[in-house]
N, CA, C and O of each residue as an XYZ file, in Angstrom:
340
protein
N      24.596    230.299   -111.710
C      25.564    229.162   -111.977
C      24.479    228.088   -112.328
O      23.397    228.023   -111.745
N      24.839    227.328   -113.248
C      24.065    226.135   -113.738
C      24.818    225.029   -113.655
O      25.985    225.107   -114.038
N      24.363    223.920   -113.197
C      25.176    222.665   -112.755
C      24.961    221.730   -114.155
O      23.885    221.657   -114.748
N      25.916    221.193   -114.466
C      26.220    220.227   -115.569
C      25.434    218.851   -115.405
O      25.726    218.069   -114.500
N      24.433    218.598   -116.316
C      23.639    217.378   -116.039
C      24.445    215.978   -116.054
O      24.067    214.985   -115.432
N      25.558    216.033   -116.818
C      26.428    214.840   -116.789
C      27.078    214.608   -115.284
O      27.175    213.494   -114.769
N      27.460    215.712   -114.728
C      28.154    215.870   -113.340
C      27.121    215.488   -112.433
O      27.423    214.851   -111.424
N      25.954    215.798   -112.671
C      24.900    215.533   -111.580
C      24.219    214.236   -111.800
O      23.174    213.979   -111.201
N      24.819    213.321   -112.719
C      24.037    212.088   -113.051
C      23.937    211.312   -111.755
O      22.834    210.836   -111.487
N      24.963    211.117   -110.900
C      24.918    210.327   -109.761
C      23.917    210.745   -108.679
O      23.309    209.908   -108.012
N      23.752    212.165   -108.515
C      22.765    212.935   -107.777
C      21.334    212.628   -108.335
O      20.419    212.409   -107.541
N      21.135    212.609   -109.627
C      19.959    212.333   -110.394
C      19.495    210.819   -109.936
O      18.337    210.639   -109.558
N      20.386    209.806   -109.982
C      20.169    208.390   -109.803
C      19.708    208.411   -108.395
O      18.634    207.867   -108.135
N      20.365    208.950   -107.501
C      20.003    208.926   -106.076
C      18.638    209.614   -105.869
O      17.933    209.045   -105.036
N      18.197    210.532   -106.349
C      17.013    210.958   -106.332
C      15.795    210.114   -106.874
O      14.681    209.994   -106.363
N      16.288    209.560   -108.038
C      15.213    208.718   -108.563
C      15.077    207.422   -107.706
O      14.011    206.808   -107.699
N      16.086    207.032   -107.030
C      15.979    205.829   -106.205
C      15.170    206.276   -104.872
O      14.468    205.456   -104.280
N      15.289    207.482   -104.474
C      14.673    207.971   -103.360
C      13.155    208.181   -103.577
O      12.368    208.027   -102.643
N      12.724    208.561   -104.914
C      11.325    208.665   -105.416
C      10.918    207.289   -105.391
O       9.719    207.221   -105.120
N      11.426    206.211   -105.561
C      10.891    204.900   -105.729
C      10.761    204.627   -104.329
O       9.705    204.086   -103.999
N      11.637    204.890   -103.389
C      11.599    204.418   -101.897
C      10.393    205.225   -101.422
O       9.618    204.664   -100.647
N      10.149    206.481   -101.801
C       8.951    207.298   -101.308
C       7.701    206.757   -101.604
O       6.799    206.681   -100.770
N       7.583    206.254   -103.137
C       6.537    205.622   -103.543
C       6.215    204.353   -102.804
O       5.032    204.100   -102.580
N       7.154    203.538   -102.408
C       7.065    202.263   -101.577
C       6.421    202.619   -100.235
O       5.482    201.949    -99.804
N       6.920    203.673    -99.566
C       6.498    204.070    -98.214
C       4.926    204.426    -98.408
O       4.112    203.984    -97.598
N       4.571    205.127    -99.355
C       3.212    205.473    -99.379
C       2.361    204.182    -99.694
O       1.317    204.003    -99.068
N       2.726    203.394   -100.525
C       2.084    202.020   -100.734
C       1.996    201.170    -99.467
O       0.959    200.570    -99.182
N       3.125    201.123    -98.691
C       3.163    200.458    -97.476
C       2.086    201.051    -96.485
O       1.377    200.329    -95.784
N       2.036    202.227    -96.489
C       1.096    202.923    -95.543
C      -0.333    202.694    -95.955
O      -1.221    202.561    -95.113
N      -0.542    202.649    -97.177
C      -1.812    202.511    -97.566
C      -2.349    200.950    -97.349
O      -3.525    200.644    -97.155
N      -1.360    200.143    -97.416
C      -1.548    198.757    -97.283
C      -1.629    198.295    -95.871
O      -2.166    197.214    -95.630
N      -1.099    199.087    -94.847
C      -1.153    198.881    -93.544
C       0.104    197.988    -93.125
O      -0.033    197.047    -92.344
N       1.365    198.338    -93.698
C       2.465    197.290    -93.484
C       2.994    197.589    -92.073
O       2.553    198.511    -91.388
N       3.928    196.784    -91.698
C       4.650    196.888    -90.491
C       5.358    198.241    -90.270
O       6.042    198.830    -91.107
N       5.093    198.633    -89.038
C       5.771    199.839    -88.725
C       7.314    200.106    -89.084
O       7.760    201.104    -89.650
N       8.058    198.936    -88.606
C       9.397    198.812    -88.780
C       9.817    198.888    -90.198
O      10.695    199.670    -90.562
N       9.196    198.078    -91.005
C       9.450    198.094    -92.514
C       9.310    199.561    -93.123
O      10.171    200.022    -93.871
N       8.227    200.224    -92.772
C       7.952    201.420    -93.216
C       9.115    202.526    -92.910
O       9.639    203.260    -93.747
N       9.384    202.472    -91.562
C      10.469    203.436    -91.028
C      11.666    203.261    -91.569
O      12.389    204.217    -91.853
N      11.997    202.022    -91.768
C      13.261    201.518    -92.670
C      13.306    202.013    -93.984
O      14.345    202.494    -94.435
N      12.152    201.929    -94.711
C      12.222    202.357    -96.013
C      12.325    203.911    -96.191
O      12.935    204.525    -97.066
N      11.512    204.441    -95.055
C      11.735    205.956    -95.079
C      12.953    206.574    -94.685
O      13.342    207.637    -95.169
N      13.622    205.867    -93.735
C      15.049    206.034    -93.463
C      15.972    206.089    -94.809
O      16.739    207.005    -95.106
N      15.754    205.054    -95.457
C      16.654    204.847    -96.698
C      16.353    205.862    -97.692
O      17.257    206.208    -98.453
N      15.001    206.476    -97.802
C      14.778    207.500    -98.904
C      15.200    208.832    -98.330
O      15.443    209.738    -99.126
N      15.317    209.055    -96.979
C      15.856    210.418    -96.360
C      17.260    210.331    -96.684
O      17.705    211.259    -97.359
N      18.084    209.367    -96.329
C      19.477    209.319    -96.733
C      19.854    209.559    -98.110
O      20.833    210.245    -98.403
N      19.087    209.002    -98.971
C      19.299    209.264   -100.522
C      19.054    210.654   -100.876
O      19.825    211.191   -101.671
N      18.147    211.257   -100.422
C      17.780    212.803   -100.578
C      18.873    213.623   -100.014
O      19.312    214.582   -100.650
N      19.373    213.269    -98.759
C      20.397    213.901    -98.209
C      21.719    213.802    -98.957
O      22.311    214.861    -99.169
N      22.274    212.623    -99.398
C      23.254    212.550   -100.037
C      23.368    213.268   -101.403
O      24.386    213.871   -101.744
N      22.357    213.173   -102.092
C      21.919    213.859   -103.355
C      22.200    215.242   -103.307
O      22.821    215.863   -104.170
N      21.617    215.801   -102.045
C      21.586    217.202   -101.823
C      23.106    217.556   -101.539
O      23.593    218.556   -102.068
N      23.791    216.813   -100.781
C      25.188    217.231   -100.563
C      26.105    217.064   -101.777
O      27.085    217.791   -101.939
N      25.765    216.093   -102.621
C      26.434    216.045   -103.867
C      26.366    217.298   -104.743
O      27.331    217.756   -105.355
N      25.067    217.832   -104.741
C      24.740    218.962   -105.523
C      25.412    220.262   -104.857
O      25.873    221.188   -105.523
N      25.407    220.215   -103.646
C      26.104    221.393   -103.029
C      27.618    221.363   -103.361
O      28.208    222.387   -103.706
N      28.259    220.099   -103.240
C      29.569    220.012   -103.376
C      30.124    220.379   -104.728
O      31.232    220.887   -104.907
N      29.059    220.008   -105.862
C      29.501    220.348   -107.187
C      29.323    221.637   -107.258
O      30.177    222.242   -107.905
N      28.295    222.379   -106.693
C      28.180    223.797   -106.908
C      29.267    224.640   -106.160
O      29.536    225.755   -106.605
N      29.842    224.214   -105.157
C      30.893    224.739   -104.483
C      32.092    224.926   -105.397
O      32.601    226.003   -105.708
N      32.511    223.562   -105.824
C      33.461    223.533   -106.769
C      33.429    224.259   -107.980
O      34.486    224.657   -108.468
N      32.204    224.506   -108.594
C      32.053    225.451   -109.648
C      32.378    226.976   -109.147
O      33.120    227.757   -109.744
N      31.669    227.246   -107.923
C      31.988    228.672   -107.404
C      33.226    229.000   -107.277
O      33.596    230.111   -107.656
N      34.110    228.090   -106.715
C      35.529    228.448   -106.296
C      36.273    228.592   -107.611
O      37.396    229.089   -107.539
N      35.803    228.222   -108.825
C      36.394    228.338   -109.953
C      36.053    229.394   -110.774
O      36.676    229.643   -111.807
N      34.903    230.166   -110.301
C      34.201    231.320   -111.041
C      35.003    232.514   -110.841
O      35.952    232.519   -110.057
N      34.644    233.557   -111.545
C      35.239    234.847   -111.324
C      35.230    235.449   -110.185
O      36.254    236.007   -109.791
N      34.037    235.450   -109.418
C      33.754    236.160   -108.227
C      33.503    235.169   -107.129
O      32.357    235.018   -106.705
N      34.554    234.458   -106.626
C      33.981    233.248   -105.627
C      33.695    233.749   -104.343
O      33.130    232.967   -103.578
N      33.996    235.040   -103.880
C      33.549    235.557   -102.592
C      31.987    235.610   -102.610
O      31.332    235.001   -101.765
N      31.471    236.279   -103.496
C      30.017    236.470   -103.656
C      29.196    235.257   -103.862
O      28.035    235.208   -103.456
N      29.835    234.162   -104.557
C      29.127    232.983   -104.486
C      29.382    232.075   -103.370
O      28.687    231.094   -103.106
N      30.457    232.470   -102.708
C      30.644    231.490   -101.367
C      29.415    231.732   -100.520
O      28.749    230.790   -100.091
N      29.092    233.103   -100.260
C      27.775    233.277    -99.400
C      26.591    232.714    -99.786
O      25.846    232.162    -98.977
N      26.320    232.817   -101.113
C      25.143    232.043   -101.567
C      25.183    230.563   -101.359
O      24.166    229.966   -101.006
N      26.383    229.911   -101.575
C      26.530    228.395   -101.405
C      26.460    228.165    -99.802
O      25.986    227.104    -99.397
N      26.911    229.115    -98.905
C      26.961    228.678    -97.546
C      25.438    228.647    -97.017
O      24.995    227.858    -96.183
N      24.697    229.720    -97.708
C      23.218    229.730    -97.318
C      22.592    228.373    -97.862
O      21.828    227.769    -97.109
N      22.869    227.854    -99.132
C      22.419    226.675    -99.528
C      22.716    225.446    -98.723
O      21.917    224.551    -98.453
N      24.060    225.532    -98.355
C      24.518    224.303    -97.630
C      23.847    224.245    -96.365
O      23.616    223.121    -95.920
N      23.419    225.449    -95.572
C      22.665    225.417    -94.305
C      21.325    224.897    -94.478
O      20.764    224.255    -93.591
N      20.751    225.183    -95.699
C      19.334    224.628    -95.748
C      19.274    223.131    -95.572
O      18.208    222.598    -95.265
N      20.384    222.427    -95.756
C      20.362    220.898    -95.678
C      20.816    220.453    -94.309
O      20.826    219.259    -94.007
N      21.160    221.325    -93.553
C      21.612    221.107    -92.085
C      20.477    220.808    -91.338
O      20.573    220.591    -90.130
């Protein structure tokens, strides 16, 4: 199953935002920033990654349900979903 890049655009944007946030966390740590600021930025990056992952899984589930053999794909998608839990 391949995901459509146009459909994945919101997830891609979230991941790019998370990438920027992670770069900021690294920079903040290197510069000795305040702990609260670092944790806040790290939390934002984590949430962005989680939301992107759930979006990708949701789109994958939608495609699996419309495929020829949804029962076989369901097991694979369930395993993928659990990796995010």
